[in-house]
N, C-alpha and C positions, 0 to 999 in steps of 0.2 A: 924977891924977884923970881928966883928959881921956882918957888911954889906957885906963883901966878902963871908962869909959863906952862908948868905941868898941868895946872887946873884948866887953863885955856885949851891945851891940847886934848884933855879928856872930854871937855865940852864939845870940841870940834868932832872928835871921833864919834861921840854919842849922837850928834846931829846927823852925821853922815849915815850911820847905821840905821837910825830911825827913819831917815828919808828913804833909804833903800827899802826898808821893810814896808813903809807906806806905799812905795811904788808897786811893790809886789802884791799887796793887798790879798792876803790869803783868806779869801772869803769862803763861806761854807755853802756849797752847792749840793743839794740832796739827790739830784738826778744821777743816774748811773753814768751817763756820758753828757758832756757839755763842751761848748766852744764859744768863744767870742772873737769875731774878726772885724777889721775895718773893711767896709764894703767895696771901696774902689780899688784897693790893692790886694785884698785877701790876707793882709798881714794878721797873724794870730796874736791876740792879746791875752788870751787865757784858754787853757784846755784841760779837760779831765777825761781820760779814756776816750779821746775824741776819734781814735782810729779803730775802735773795737766795733765789729759788726753787731748791729741791733735791728730790731723791727722798727721801721720808721712810721708806721700807721699812716694817717692821712697827710703827713708832710709829703708823701709820695705825689700828691695831687699837684704839687708845684711843677713837676716834670710834665704831667698831663697838660697843664695849662700852657707851659712853654711850647709844647708841640702843637697844641690847638692854635696858638697864635702864629707859629712859624710855618706850619704845614697845612693848616686849614684856612677856610674862608669864613671869617667871623660873621659875615652877613648871610651865609648859606643857611638853608632850612634842613633839619634832619628829623627823623621819626624815631621815637624810642621803641626798642625791641622788647619782646616779652622777657628775654634774658636780663636786659638792663632793669626792667620794671620789677623783676623778682629778686633783685640784689638786696642784701641786708641794708636797712636804714636808708630808704629812698622815698622821695615825695613825687617822683615822676611815674606816670602810668604807661602801660603798653599802648602804642598808637598815638601818644601825645607828640605834638610837633612843636619844635622850638627853633628860633634863630640860634645859631651856634654860640654867639656871644652871651645870650641869656642862659644857656645851659652851662657855660663855663662859669658864669657868675653864681649860678645855683651850686655848682660843685665847690667853688672857692669860698663862698660866704657861709653857706649852710653846711658844707662838707658832705654833699649828697653823693653817696657811693654809686647809685644807679646812673646818675648824670655822668660820672666818670666812665662807666662802661659804655654808655650810649655814645660818648665822644670817641672812645677808642674804636668802637665798631664802625662809626662813620668815617674816621680817618684812615683806618688800616684794614677794615673788613672783619677783624676778630680781635679779641683781647690778646691772644698769643702773638699775633703779628704786631700789634701795637706795642706790646712789652719789648719786643725785639728792637723797635724804633727807640723806645725809652732807654734801653741799655746802650745802644749806639751813641745816643746823644750824651748820656752820662759819661761815657768814656771820652768823648770829644771835649766835654767841659773840664775833665780832669777828675771826675768822681769814679775812680778806678776800683774802689772797694764796694761798689754798689751793684746789686742785681735785682731788677724788678721782674715780677711775675704778673702783676695786674696793675691797673691804672689808678686804684683807690687806696691801696695799703691794707686791705683786709688781710687777716693773718694767713701766712703761708710760710712753712719752714725755709723755703728758698728765697723769700722776699726780704732782703736785708740791705742796710746802708750803714753809714757811720755819721756821727755828728759833724765831722769835718766835710764829708761829701755832701750832706744836706746843706751845709753853709755854702759850699761851692755852687750848688744848684740855685740856692736862694740868691746869691750875689749875681749870678748870671742872669736870672730872671729879672732882678731889679734894675738891670741896665735897659730894659725894654719898657717904654712908657705905657704900653697896653697892659703888660703884666702888672705894673704898679697900680694902674687904675682898678684892676680886679682886687688885688690883695689889700689895697689901702682904703676900700670903701667900708664904712661902719655899717651901712645897711643899703639895700637896693630892692626896688620893686621888680620882681621877675614876671615877665609876660609870656604867656603861651601863644603860639599861632593857632593851635587847636588843642583842647577845647577853646573856641573863640571867646575872647574877652576875659579869659581866666587870668587872674593876677594874684600875686602873693608877695607880701613884704618880708624879706629875709634879712635877719640881723647877722652880722659877722660873728662867728664863734670866737674870734680873737678879741677878747675884751680889753686888751692893752691899747687898742685903737682909741678907746674912750677914756682910759684911766692913766695912760703913761704919756707924759709930755713929749711931743715930737714923734710919736709912734707913726710908722709908715707901712707896717705889714707884719707878718706875712701869712703864716698858715699854722693852724692847730692840728693835733692828732691825738687819738686815744683809742686803744683797745686793751683788753685785759692782758694780752700777751706783751704788748709794747709798753704799757704804762702811759703816763702823760708825756706828750711830745709837743714841741713848739719851735718854730722858726720865727723869731721876732726881730723887727728892725725899727730903728728910730734915728732921727736926724736932729742935731743941735749944733749951732755955731759952725756950720759948714762941714761937720763930721757926721757920716752915717755909719752906724754899727749894726752888725747882725749877730744875734745870740741864738744858739740852737741848744735845746735840751732834749735828750731822749731817755726814756726809762725813769721819769719822775714818779713819785709815789702815787700821785693822783692828779686830777685835772687842775686843782688849785695850786699844787706845788710847782707845776710847770711855769705858771705865770710869775710866781714868787721868785723862782730861780732865774728866769729870764730878766726880770726887772733888776735883780741884784747884779747880774752881769753887765747890763746896759749902764746902770748907775756907776759901777766901777770904771767902765770904759770912758764915760764922759768926764769923770774926774781926772783921768790919766791922759786923754788924747785931745790935742788941739790941732787945728788945721793950719798948715802953712799958707802963705799968700798964693793965690791961684795962678797956675800957668794957663793962659787962655788958649783956645783952639788956634788962634793966630800965632801965639808964641811957639806952639808945638808943630806947626805946619812945616813941611819940607817940600823941595822941588826935585823931580826926577826928569831925566831925559826920556823922550819918546821917539823910538826909531821908526821910520816909515810912516810918520803921522802928518796930518795936515797942520798940526802944531808940534813943535819940538820939545816943549816943556809942559809939565803938569804939576799942579800943587796937590799934595795929599795931606790929610788932616784927620784928627780924631773927631768924634761926634760930640764930645763934651770937654769942658775945661777940666783940669786936673789939680786937685788940692791934696798934697801929701800929708798924711797923718804924722804928727810929731808926738811921740810917746814919752811921758815923764820928762818933758823939757829938753829933749834931745835936739841936736842941730839938724837942719835940713841937709847938711853936707853928708849925712849918713846914707842918703839915697843917691842912686846913680841912674840917670836916664840915658839910654842908648837906642839907636835905631837899627832895626833889622829890616833893611829896605834896599831893593836893588838900585843900582846907579842908573841903569837903563832898562826900560820896559818896551814891549812891542805895542804898536798902534792897535786899535780895536778895543781899548779899555772903555768901560761904561761908567757913567756917573754913579758913585757910590760903591764901586768895586773895591774890595780889599786889596791894597797894593803891598802893604807891609805892616810892620808892628813897631810901636814904641814900647821898649822893654823897661820896666821899672824894677830895680834891684835895691836891696837893703842888706848891708853887712856882707856883701859878696854873694847873696842868694837872690835868684830871680823870684820876684813876687807875682808879677802879672804881666800880661802882654795886652796892650791897648791897640786895637785895629786902626790902621790909617787908611782912609778911603779917598778915592779919586774925586776931585772937586767937580769935574765935568767929564763928558765923553770926548774921546779923541779918535776920530776916524782915520782910516788909511788915506794917504795922499802924499804930496810933495811939499817940502818946506826946507829952507836952509838949515834951520835948527834940527829938523828931522833927519837930514842927511848927516849932519854933524853927530847926532845921536847914534846913527848907524855906525859911523867910524869909531865912536867911543865904545859901542857894543862889541866891536871886534877885539877890543883889549880888556873887556870886562871880565 
């Protein structure tokens, strides 16, 4: 009997140890830096030298794409300058005219460096001014170890980022449907305004879109100085993951490494049942408004990633939201945040937006909100 108990205990210990080792999955990644995150929360699932500054090559263009969407008019027409046309590795010519959306697609699918310069000049007047915008946005996103000098990632000693920062930028971009449409296209026919009727079918340089199940993006990169670079994303079973590799030995190795990371992530991560936008909505008081109450909500449902069979209780959802706000709020305005934490550490903030506009005026609830505001 004693022998059986000891034997059973040994088996149990062995199973626990092997389960833990299996969860860790010490996979072999050849790139100098790498990271795997869950897209909605930014939770890190794997990292290797992820905060070491490196050359990001054309993964830089993710930020150029973000700014083109947020600060530009995708339906506007721009003319390619001689400077842009003379940029290394470009298919656009001096005097060519494009709708901005077409040039963004040329930049993101074919990875056209001149297209990136043309976009920068159109939005900010010069590459230098645009780089300043890029750096401001990077800091706002949380990419604090990043410094951009140009919009395309061509080599410059001062142009650096980290695998973690590139993942942050990628996750930010993937929250925008327009960004997703650019980076998720396997191919696209690019149309010029002038020369009139000129067209070209561009295949995406990210071959994982065609070879990896559930692939959703995002951006390749390569220079001799940077090595193989890739920000890759995929969605399966309600879980979306983002893998970033920088400094891979060659263009082939970046795809191999990213696929390994994604495979590991999908083995380890399952999605908890969704919190709907309605579940997460909250009400705030509006002082001095025609209406005294306002609903605020996130733009998407939330599915928390459960890693290695963990319980959903490991997460904590809290609201950073004022009790009372002033009238004059517009529909879609950011009113506060839903804060997602795990293990006592804040992972991400999900913006909460006004359901509708509330103008200034009189209402019983609005007066009550004013009284509450005196004690807020």
